[in-house]
C-alpha positions in Angstrom: -8.2 -3.8 -15.5 -7.4 -5.2 -11.5 -3.4 -6.0 -10.7 -1.6 -9.1 -10.4 -2.0 -10.7 -7.1 0.7 -12.0 -5.5 -1.4 -14.6 -4.0 -4.9 -15.5 -3.0 -5.4 -14.8 0.2 -2.9 -11.4 0.0 -5.2 -8.9 2.7 -3.0 -10.4 5.5 0.1 -8.8 3.4 -1.4 -5.2 4.3 -1.5 -5.3 7.9 2.1 -6.9 8.6 5.1 -4.9 8.1 7.5 -7.4 7.5 7.2 -8.6 4.1 6.0 -7.9 1.0 5.2 -11.6 -1.7 5.8 -10.5 -5.2 6.4 -12.9 -8.4 10.1 -13.8 -9.8 10.3 -13.5 -13.7 10.4 -17.2 -14.1 6.6 -17.1 -12.6 7.7 -18.1 -9.0 6.3 -16.7 -5.6 8.5 -15.2 -3.7 8.6 -12.9 0.3 10.8 -10.1 0.5 11.6 -8.8 3.6 10.9 -5.1 3.8 14.4 -4.3 5.3 16.3 -6.1 2.6 14.7 -4.5 -0.3 16.2 -1.8 -2.1 15.1 1.8 -1.5 14.1 1.9 -5.3 11.8 -1.5 -4.7 10.2 0.1 -1.9 9.3 3.1 -3.5 8.5 1.3 -6.6 6.3 -1.2 -4.2 4.8 2.2 -2.6 3.9 3.5 -6.0 2.1 0.2 -7.2 -0.2 0.6 -3.3 -0.9 4.0 -4.0 -2.0 3.2 -7.2 -4.9 0.6 -6.8 -5.7 1.7 -3.5 -9.0 1.7 -4.3 -9.2 -2.2 -5.1 -7.5 -2.8 -2.2 -10.2 -1.5 -0.6 -12.7 -3.2 -2.1 -10.9 -6.5 -1.5 -10.7 -5.6 2.1 -14.2 -5.0 2.3 -15.6 -8.3 0.3 -13.3 -9.7 2.7 -14.6 -8.7 5.6 -17.9 -10.1 3.7 -16.8 -13.4 3.2 -15.7 -13.2 7.2 -19.2 -12.7 8.1 -21.1 -15.5 6.0 -18.3 -18.0 7.5 -18.8 -17.4 10.8 -15.5 -15.2 11.4 -18.3 -12.1 12.7 -21.3 -11.0 14.8 -23.8 -9.4 13.2 -22.3 -6.5 14.7 -19.0 -6.7 14.4 -19.7 -6.8 10.2 -21.4 -3.8 10.6 -19.3 -1.6 13.0 -16.6 -2.2 10.2 -17.9 -2.4 7.1 -19.5 1.5 7.8 -15.9 1.8 9.4 -13.9 1.1 6.4 -16.9 2.6 3.7 -16.4 6.1 6.0 -13.0 6.4 5.0 -11.2 7.4 1.4 -9.1 4.3 0.3 -5.6 6.3 0.3 -6.4 7.2 4.1 -6.9 3.6 4.7 -4.2 1.8 3.0 -1.7 4.5 4.2 -2.8 3.5 7.8 -2.1 -0.3 7.2 1.3 -1.8 9.0 2.8 -2.3 5.6 2.6 1.1 4.2 3.7 2.8 7.2 6.8 0.7 7.5 7.3 1.3 3.8 7.2 4.9 4.3 9.5 4.5 7.6 12.4 2.5 5.5 12.0 4.7 2.6 14.3 7.7 2.7 12.8 10.6 1.0 14.3 11.2 -2.6 16.3 14.8 -2.8 15.2 17.7 -4.3 15.8 18.3 -7.6 18.2 21.4 -7.2 17.0 25.0 -7.5 17.9 27.3 -10.2 19.2 30.0 -9.7 17.4 33.0 -10.6 19.0 35.1 -12.6 18.1 39.2 -12.2 17.5 41.3 -14.7 20.8 42.8 -15.8 20.2 47.0 -14.6 19.7 44.9 -11.7 23.2 42.9 -11.3 
């Protein structure tokens, strides 16, 4: 199943580092500034993006194809961009987008769980 997208031309969202678009419970599209998102919301957004990296990678290839058919890319540009994108692992490509880099920068690392003390055998105490 493909993820529900915030808007049809979502590809630009991955290549900017200011906001994220999402649907409200009432069905209204809203743009949220990344700086205004809670750490938990940023963490969930990162998880969502990374879980669907292959989908976003494929959509980026589709976007290149549409640009080429509309005359927005030359033959050489289309070939170079497509070859470059196909050579990259979808997760590596996604982590290099401006949106994911900014979300990672803004999201604090969750604290490590407390370490359990290892109990020594009775004879060594």
